[in-house]
C-alpha positions in Angstrom: -11.3 -83.1 147.1 -10.8 -85.3 150.2 -12.4 -82.7 152.4 -16.2 -82.5 152.3 -18.1 -79.7 153.8 -21.7 -79.9 155.1 -23.9 -77.7 156.8 -26.2 -79.6 159.3 -29.3 -77.3 159.3 -31.1 -79.2 162.4 -28.0 -78.8 164.5 -26.3 -75.8 163.2 -23.2 -77.7 162.9 -20.6 -77.0 160.0 -19.1 -80.6 159.3 -16.0 -81.2 157.6 -15.3 -84.7 156.8 -11.8 -85.7 155.4 -10.6 -88.9 153.7 -7.1 -90.3 152.4 -4.3 -87.9 152.7 -5.2 -84.4 153.3 -2.9 -81.4 152.7 -2.6 -77.9 154.1 -3.9 -76.5 150.7 -6.9 -78.7 151.0 -7.7 -78.0 154.7 -7.2 -74.2 154.1 -9.5 -74.4 150.9 -12.3 -76.2 152.9 -12.1 -73.2 155.6 -12.1 -70.6 153.0 -15.0 -72.0 151.4 -17.0 -71.7 154.6 -15.7 -68.3 155.8 -16.5 -66.8 152.3 -19.9 -68.0 152.2 -22.4 -65.1 152.5 -24.6 -67.0 155.0 -21.6 -67.8 157.3 -22.2 -66.5 160.7 -20.9 -66.6 164.5 -21.2 -68.2 166.9 -20.2 -71.2 164.9 -20.2 -75.0 165.7 -17.7 -76.8 163.8 -17.0 -80.4 163.6 -13.7 -81.9 162.0 -13.9 -85.7 161.3 -10.5 -86.7 160.6 -11.2 -90.4 161.6 -11.0 -91.5 157.8 -8.1 -89.0 157.0 -4.3 -89.0 157.4 -3.0 -85.3 157.6 0.0 -84.9 155.7 1.0 -81.8 157.8 4.1 -80.7 159.5 4.1 -78.6 162.9 4.6 -75.6 161.0 1.6 -76.3 158.4 -0.6 -76.9 161.8 0.6 -73.6 162.9 -0.4 -72.1 159.3 -4.0 -73.5 159.6 -4.2 -71.8 163.0 -2.9 -68.5 161.6 -5.4 -68.8 158.7 -8.4 -69.2 160.9 -7.0 -66.3 163.1 -6.6 -64.0 160.1 -9.8 -65.0 158.1 -12.5 -66.3 160.4 -15.3 -63.8 160.8 -15.2 -62.4 164.5 -17.2 -63.9 167.2 -17.4 -66.9 169.5 -17.1 -70.5 168.2 -16.9 -74.2 169.2 -14.8 -76.6 167.2 -14.6 -80.4 167.8 -11.7 -82.4 166.1 -12.2 -86.3 165.8 -8.9 -88.2 165.4 -8.6 -92.3 165.1 -4.6 -92.1 165.0 -2.5 -90.9 167.5 -0.6 -88.9 164.9 -3.5 -87.1 164.0 -4.7 -86.7 167.7 -1.5 -85.0 168.4 -1.8 -82.5 165.6 -5.3 -81.8 166.8 -4.0 -81.1 170.0 -1.1 -78.8 168.9 -3.8 -76.9 166.8 -6.2 -76.6 169.9 -3.4 -74.9 172.1 -2.5 -72.5 169.2 -6.3 -71.4 168.8 -6.8 -71.0 172.4 -5.6 -67.4 172.5 -8.3 -66.1 170.0 -11.6 -67.3 171.7 -12.3 -70.5 169.5 -13.1 -73.1 172.2 -11.5 -76.2 170.6 -11.2 -79.9 172.0 -9.9 -83.1 170.4 -11.9 -86.4 170.6 -11.4 -89.9 169.7 -15.2 -90.6 169.6 -17.5 -88.6 167.1 -20.6 -89.1 169.1 -18.8 -87.5 172.1 -17.5 -84.5 169.9 -21.2 -83.9 168.8 -22.4 -83.9 172.4 -19.8 -81.5 173.5 -20.6 -78.9 170.5 -24.1 -79.0 171.3 -23.9 -78.8 175.0 
């Protein structure tokens, strides 16, 4: 699976790292894995590292990811940082950021991994 999920115990960040072509099913599968874990709790700090990935998504599929998060993420506040290296991936991240604004997941898109981590932990 091109999306690896790691809980970083020292920071509390749930880190998703994607590589290669990444589909809607793989993104939703990784999210489901975390949301259904018995020890998942909010508030959550989430980092999506897409710097080595090429999302194979349409705008409707980005909306589907946002809808999945809204329906399945346990209630409570959270922060999510998306790190993208390509303009295309950055644009998809911005679209997602706008879609999730309405249900209290504070999301921002970054080009730099260190900057994203700093924002999450601030």
